[in-house]
N, C-alpha and C positions, 0 to 999 in steps of 0.2 A: 580865300574864304577863311575867316578866323575860326579857330577851334572853340567849341562851346565849353564854357566853364563848368567844372564839376560842382555838384551840389553836395555839401557836407551837412549832416544833421548832427547836432550835439545836444545831449540832455544831461543836466546835472541834477542828481537827486541824492539825498542823504539825510542824516540826522540834523537836528537843530544845532546851530553854531558850527557847522562843518565848513562854512564859507562859500557855499554854492553861489549865492547871489553876488557876493563880493568878487569871486573869481570871474563870473560871467560879465559883471559890470566892468571889471578891469579889461577884459577882452574887448568890449565895445570901445572903451576909452582909448586903449593902446592902438587899436586899428583905425581910430578916427571915425568910428561908426555911430557915435553918440552925438546927437545935436548939442551945440554949445549951450543952449538955454537949459536943457535937461542936465548937463554936466554942472552948470552953475547952481541949479536947484538942489543938487545932491549934497552940497556943502561938504565935500570931501568924502562922503560915504557912498562909494560906487554901487553898493548893494541896492540903493534906492532906484537905480536904473531899471531894476527888475521888480522890486517890492513896491508895486504901485498902489496897493490897497492901504487905506489908512490903518486898518487893523494889523496889517503886516508890519508896518513901521512902528506902531505902538508896542506890539508884542515881540518884535524882533525875530519873527519866524516867517517862513514862506507858507502861505495858506492856499494859494491857487497857482495853477501853472501859468507862467508868463512866457510868451514867445517874442523873439526879436528876429528880424530878417536883415541881413546886410551882405555886402560883397566887397571883396578886395580885387586887386588886379588878377589874382590867381584863381579865385573860387567864389562861389556863392554859399551862404551859410543860413541855416535855420537853427537858432539856439533856443532851448527850452530850459527854464528853471522850474523844477518840480519839487513839491514837498515830499519828504521821505519819512515823515513821522506818522504814527497811527491816527492822530486826530485829524 
């Protein structure tokens, strides 16, 4: 019987331009967890994997919490990108 994978929960929050969405986007890209069509649509800006709202892209800030679920051979992950600014 195979051991059950651990579930890791990661949340990134902080000020504007701290690189939260970019860091998490890179995590998805590096682990092969982002679909190819979504990677292509990012046009090199990996933050777009999390910043799905048009207003987020236009303003360059995280407005709403975005979740992604993925797994590797070693573990399962829930990753959240959360705004850290007052607005």
